[in-house]
N, C-alpha and C positions, 0 to 999 in steps of 0.2 A: 273893371281889369281896373288892379293896379301895373305902372310902368316899374320894373325891378331897378328898371336904369336909374329909377330916381331913390334909392332906399340904399342904404349902408346895411352890411351882415357881419355877422360874429355867430360862434357856433354857443347854442343856449346849452346851458348845463341846466337838466330840470331835479328839481328840488328833492325829488324822490332818490336823486342818488345820495343825499347825504342820509334823510330821517330812515331810507331799506338799505341795509348791509347786502350787498348784491345785487344791488339793481343796477342796469348802467343803461338800458332804454325803452322806452315804450313802443308797442307796437307799431305805430308811426314812422321807429324810426331814429337816426339822427336830427335834429331840431335846431333850428338858426334863429336868433332874436335879427329884427331888421327895426330899422329907426329912419323915420323922413324926414326931410327940411324942420318939417314943427317938431320933433324930437317925439312925434306919437310911435309909441313901438308895439311892433306885432309879432305872434309867435308863428313860425313858419316851419310849413309842412311840406315836404318834398319829395320823399324817400317812396313812397307810396302812391301810387300813381291815383287809383282811387279816391282817395282822403280828401281832396281839392272839393270834389263835386260831393261829397258829403255832407265836409264842412259846409259848404257854399248854401245848398238845400236848407238843412236843418239851420241856418242861423235867422235866414230867411225866412220859415216856417216859425221859427221863435218869435219874430217881430210881430208877425202877422196875427200870431195870437194871444199876445201878453206875456209870452213866457222871457225872461230877461237870456237873454245868450251873448258873448261877443261875434261881433260884428265879423262876417270872415267875407275876401275880397279874392278872386282871382287873380295872380302874379304873371303879365305877360315877360315872357322869358328876354333877357338881355346877357351880355357879355358876363356880366357882375353876376350874373342872376340864368346857368345856362337851363334848370329844368325847367320842360315843356308840360308840369304840370306840379304848379305848388300852387300853395294858399295862406295869405297871410291873415292872421286872425287877429285881431282887437287884445296887448295887451292892458289887462283890469289892473291896476295898482290896489294893493290894502287886501288882497284876498287870504279868509282864513275860513277856518272850518266855522260851521253855524251850530251854535248850542240852542239842542230842539229844545230847552230848559228855557228859553229867552229869546221867543219869536214874539216880532209886530204882527199886528194883522196884516201889516201888506208882506212881511216874509212868508204868511204863510199861505195869503195869494199867491203869492209869489212859488211856494213850492206844491203848490196843487196842479200851476199850471205845468212846471215842469216833470210832475209826472205825465200830462196829459200827453205833453209834447212828444216824450220819449215812450209812450205806448204806441203814439201814430207813427214815428217814424222806426220803431223797435229799433231800439238800440242792441246792438251784438254787444255790451259791458253793463257793467253796473254804472247806476247812475250816479253824475260825478255833480256835483252841488258844495257851492263854497257863497261865502257873504261878503261884500262889498259895498258901503255904503248906505247899510241897513234895507239893502236889495238880496235877494237867491240867484246868483248865475247857475246857470246848467251849462257845460261845456264837454269839451272832446265829443265830437259824432265822428270818428274813423271812419266806425265801422258800425252801418246805420241803414237801412232800406235794403232790406236785404242784400249789401252791394258791401261785401270784406273781401275782393282780392279783385285783382285785376282782368280776371278770364273774360267778361264782359267787354273789356275795353279793346286786349286782344284779339277778340271776333270780331267787332267795329275795322280795326285796323284792317283785318286780313281782307274782310269785303267784309260790303254792307251787308248781303242778304247773312251772311254768317251773323255778324251780329245784331241783325233784327230777331234772327230766329232764339237766339240765345235772350235778347232782351224779353221777346213776347213769352217768353220759359219764367224768366225769374220776375215781369213782373204777376203772371197768373201766381207764383210763389207768394210775390207780395201780398195781390189782393184775397189770400186765402188766409193769410195773417189777418188782414183789416176786417174779413167779415166773421171773423172770432173776435174782433176788437173786442174787450169788456174792460171797466173801472171797478173790476169789484175788489182789485188791488187794494185798494182804499183801506177795506176790511182790515187789510194786514199792518197798511203802515202809520194807520192815524192815531194810533193809542200812543205808539211810540214819538210823538212828535206832537202830543198833547191836542191833538185835533180831533173832533166829532166825526167818526168814519161817513155815517151817511149828506153831513154837510159837504165833506171834504169829494166825497163820488161825484155829487151833484155839481159842488163846484171843476171838477175835471169836464165831466160831459160839456160844463156852459164854454170852457175853454174850449174844449175841442171841438164842439159845434160853431168857434169861428173861422174854423175852414171854410165854409158855407160863403162868407163873405168875401173871399179871393175870389175876384174878377177872371176870366179866361184871358183878358189883356194882364191881368197882371201876372199870371201862368207864361205867358206867351211868350212877355222879356224877362221873366227866368228862366226857359228855355233857351232864348235868342241870346245870354250873357253866357250860360253853358257850352254853346256852342261858340265863344272865341277861343275856347282849348279842346273841349271834347268832339265827336262826330257830332252828326246830327240826332241820330237815332240815339245813341246813348243820352240826348238832354232831353230827347222826347221819353226815353224812360219816367226820366223822375216829374214829368208832367203827370204821365200818366200813373206815378205816386199819389201826386197828388189829387186828382179827379176820382182815384179808389178812396182816400180818406175822403173827399165830401161827399162821397153817393151814401159811404157808411152811415156814415157822420147825421145822416138826413132821415136817418133809422131812430134817431135816441127821441 
């Protein structure tokens, strides 16, 4: 968790404001640009209270399975930044649209990993991929893990029993998604990326199976980090999602 009192903040102007006439802001609401004392920059989401958990867990999982993602950090509130549910996401310089006709082997490997990651977490948006420094990054995981609003959080804040009941129902829905998880989408996307469909599918499965290398201690540490911001049961929900992924990937 980052201490927001150590950062400076200013309003972030989304590039889509210039490139997309009529665009005002994304689903995450107004964003901020934060800078630390070492001049590292972060995009800060704070308006939608469920965003922080989704961004943190997706970034964490991307690192674990080898899918390049910006690092995400929960933000500790301060007088300078009073939001209770903020997340600071690494600002990556030099991001640009990837060119499918000029992909290196490393870029193809990254793209395969990004598809695997976004399928696992059930991103509720189109996959957003960009190139920087010869790598392909995926980003914007605000709507994922079957959490696209604040209702589960509100249930936990009402009382623990209500929150647990809500989380159990939502986890059942996420598990239904995982049970039907398929990597056959490789056949749909591979031709446009100048990749062999069967090879892409095999690599996506291999990437997904890396969730099996995640230990119980690592999942506990993730839940503990989430518990610094969210109710314990809310954090346990995401641990349940990771365990569900592991059970499914054992079948491939």
